[in-house]
C-alpha positions, -999 to +999 in steps of 0.1 A: -629-279+782-662-261+785-652-250+820-619-234+806-638-216+779-664-204+804-637-191+828-619-173+799-652-156+790-656-145+826-621-129+828-621-095+815-588-079+805-584-049+829-556-023+826-529-026+850-524+001+876-492+011+859-510+017+826-536+039+843-511+062+856-504+092+832-471+088+817-466+126+822-465+120+861-438+093+857-418+115+834-420+146+857-407+124+886-379+109+864-369+145+854-366+153+891-341+126+893-361+099+911-351+063+904-376+038+888-381+023+923-389+056+938-412+065+911-430+032+915-435+039+953-448+073+946-473+065+920-481+030+934-467+005+910-437-018+905-403-007+894-405-029+863-437-013+853-421+021+856-390+010+836-413-005+809-434+027+807-404+050+805-384+030+781-398+048+750-388+081+766-353+072+777-334+092+750-355+123+758-350+120+795-313+116+791-311+146+768-331+167+793-308+156+821-277+165+801-293+200+792-301+206+829-266+197+840-250+219+814-276+246+811-256+275+825-228+267+800-252+262+771-269+297+780-235+314+781-225+302+747-258+314+733-255+347+751-220+351+736-233+343+701-261+367+704-239+395+717-212+389+691-239+392+665-250+426+676-232+455+658-230+490+669-250+501+639-278+477+650-278+493+684-281+528+669-310+517+649-329+507+681-355+531+695-349+548+727-372+525+745-356+494+731-322+507+743-336+516+778-352+482+780-321+464+769-299+483+792-323+477+821-323+439+815-286+437+812-281+458+843-305+436+863-287+405+851-253+420+861-266+427+895-279+392+899-245+378+888-229+398+915-254+388+942-269+423+945-306+431+950-325+440+920-360+447+938-355+484+942-343+489+906-378+485+892-390+519+904-359+537+890-363+519+858-399+531+855-390+567+861-361+565+837-382+549+810-408+576+815-382+605+811-367+587+780-402+583+764-409+619+772-377+630+754-386+609+725-419+625+723-405+660+724-382+651+695-410+638+675-395+603+672 
């Protein structure tokens, strides 16, 4: 009996390798679509350990995957809601700079949607903004 007690005293509880791996690393790999087995291979622990560590985050990971897979549609819905909420009266209240900035953003997004380059547009935008700001200063706005 004394031998068992002595052996228990000598055994120290060490954290397992899976518990020393930051959960953030496992979550990042799961978000990239790796299976539990693949995550285990990457971080150096077993599939069961990965599954156990990720279990508390299962709902969050599922909602992230759902969001990513439907992201484009979600953003389109939000864009439509935002645009539907903007009235002509609100646009007229905007400063010249706000209007120019908004126009430029929308113009660049439109060009991206059509697969056109936007790299050359920055120089033209800068010149146009400068002219718009100059006119605003001249008008005393």
